[in-house]
C-alpha positions as CSV (number, residue, x, y, z in Angstrom):
1,M,0.0,0.0,0.0
2,T,1.3,3.5,-0.7
3,G,2.3,5.7,2.2
4,L,-0.3,8.2,1.2
5,N,-3.1,5.6,1.5
6,H,-1.7,4.5,4.9
7,A,-1.7,8.2,6.1
8,L,-5.2,8.8,4.7
9,T,-6.4,5.8,6.6
10,G,-4.8,7.0,9.8
11,I,-6.4,10.5,9.3
12,S,-9.8,8.9,8.7
13,I,-9.5,6.8,11.8
14,A,-8.7,9.8,13.9
15,I,-11.6,11.7,12.5
16,V,-14.1,8.9,12.9
17,V,-13.0,7.4,16.3
18,K,-12.0,10.6,18.0
19,R,-10.8,8.7,21.1
20,P,-7.0,8.5,21.3
21,E,-7.0,5.3,23.3
22,L,-8.8,3.6,20.4
23,A,-7.7,5.6,17.4
24,V,-3.9,5.3,18.1
25,P,-3.8,1.4,18.1
26,L,-6.3,1.2,15.3
27,A,-4.2,3.5,13.1
28,F,-1.1,1.4,13.8
29,L,-3.0,-1.9,13.1
30,S,-4.6,-0.5,10.0
31,H,-1.1,-0.6,8.4
32,F,-1.0,-4.3,8.5
33,I,-4.6,-4.8,7.4
34,L,-4.0,-2.6,4.4
35,D,-0.8,-4.5,3.5
36,M,-2.8,-7.7,3.3
37,T,-5.2,-6.2,0.7
38,P,-4.4,-6.1,-3.0
39,H,-2.0,-3.2,-3.6
40,S,0.6,-1.9,-5.9
41,L,4.0,-3.4,-6.6
42,M,6.7,-0.9,-6.4
43,D,8.8,-2.2,-9.3
44,I,11.0,0.8,-10.0
45,A,14.3,-0.3,-11.5
46,S,16.2,3.0,-10.9
47,K,17.2,4.0,-7.4
48,K,17.1,7.6,-8.5
49,T,13.5,7.3,-9.8
50,F,12.4,5.4,-6.7
51,R,14.0,8.1,-4.4
52,G,12.1,10.8,-6.4
53,Y,8.9,8.9,-6.0
54,L,9.5,8.6,-2.2
55,I,10.2,12.4,-2.0
56,V,7.0,13.2,-3.9
57,E,4.9,10.8,-1.8
58,A,6.4,12.2,1.5
59,I,5.6,15.7,0.5
60,T,2.1,14.7,-0.5
61,M,1.5,12.8,2.9
62,V,2.7,15.8,4.9
63,T,0.6,18.2,2.8
64,V,-2.5,16.0,3.1
65,T,-2.0,15.6,6.9
66,I,-1.6,19.4,7.4
67,V,-4.7,20.1,5.4
68,A,-6.6,17.6,7.5
69,M,-5.3,19.2,10.7
70,L,-6.5,22.5,9.4
71,L,-9.9,21.1,8.5
72,F,-10.3,19.5,11.9
73,P,-8.4,21.9,14.2
74,D,-10.0,20.3,17.4
75,Q,-8.4,17.0,16.5
76,W,-5.1,18.2,14.9
77,F,-2.8,16.3,17.3
78,L,-4.7,13.0,17.0
79,I,-4.8,13.4,13.2
80,G,-1.0,13.9,13.0
81,L,-0.3,11.0,15.4
82,C,-2.6,8.6,13.6
83,A,-1.2,9.5,10.2
84,V,2.3,8.8,11.4
85,L,1.4,5.6,13.2
86,A,-0.5,4.3,10.2
87,F,2.6,4.8,8.0
88,L,5.3,4.0,10.7
89,P,6.0,0.3,9.8
90,D,7.0,1.3,6.3
91,M,9.6,3.7,7.7
92,L,11.5,0.6,8.8
93,W,12.0,-0.9,5.3
94,P,15.2,0.9,4.5
95,F,16.7,-0.5,7.7
96,Y,15.6,-4.0,6.9
97,H,17.0,-3.8,3.4
98,N,20.4,-2.5,4.5
99,G,20.6,-5.2,7.1
100,S,20.9,-3.0,10.1
101,L,17.5,-4.2,11.6
102,R,16.7,-7.4,9.7
103,E,18.8,-9.7,12.0
104,K,18.1,-7.8,15.3
105,R,16.4,-10.0,17.9
106,F,13.2,-7.9,18.2
107,F,12.9,-6.7,14.6
108,R,13.5,-10.1,12.9
109,P,10.0,-11.5,13.7
110,F,8.5,-8.1,12.9
111,Y,10.3,-8.0,9.6
112,L,9.3,-11.6,8.6
113,F,5.7,-10.9,9.5
114,H,5.6,-7.6,7.6
115,Q,7.3,-9.2,4.6
116,K,4.9,-12.2,4.7
117,I,1.7,-10.2,4.6
118,Q,2.8,-8.3,1.5
119,R,1.8,-11.2,-0.8
120,S,-1.0,-9.2,-2.5
121,E,1.4,-6.8,-4.3
122,T,0.6,-6.7,-8.1
123,K,1.2,-4.3,-10.9
124,R,-2.6,-3.9,-11.2
125,G,-2.8,-3.1,-7.5
126,F,-2.7,0.6,-8.4
127,V,-6.3,0.3,-9.5
128,F,-7.4,-0.8,-6.0
129,E,-5.1,1.7,-4.4
130,G,-6.4,4.6,-6.6
131,L,-10.0,3.8,-5.8
132,Y,-9.3,3.3,-2.1
133,G,-7.4,6.6,-1.9
134,A,-10.0,8.5,-3.9
135,A,-12.8,7.1,-1.6
136,L,-10.8,8.3,1.5
137,V,-10.3,11.8,0.0
138,I,-14.0,12.1,-0.8
139,F,-14.8,11.0,2.7
140,L,-12.4,13.5,4.3
141,L,-13.5,16.4,2.1
142,S,-17.2,15.6,2.9
143,S,-16.5,15.3,6.6
144,G,-14.7,18.6,6.7
145,A,-17.3,20.6,5.0
């Protein structure tokens, strides 16, 4: 799942649930649920192109999160926290790939689990991701009006 869809899910959870003691763990767990659904395969051959994609996605996630925080000022902190927690497990992938966390006692089972649930990555997964992301944006815009 793209980082943007993870962040949009966390934002939506914060807005709907409103209770931090429920929204925070739900946002984190949503990451793994989304990773089990059909989603896009990031098959980008060039490291430079992939790095560019990640930069654009990070800017988009931060922008969307700030806009949501402005639309729902009474929930700004929970929105930011849930957006970060919904995306957080993907922030570990670079450390898995360079080997610095992959073999660590605590992170190895987490890495193996996270890797195993990614089975539904396909090139056509962008269709599902696009529709899912669009539905979340429509939900958020209609909730903020």
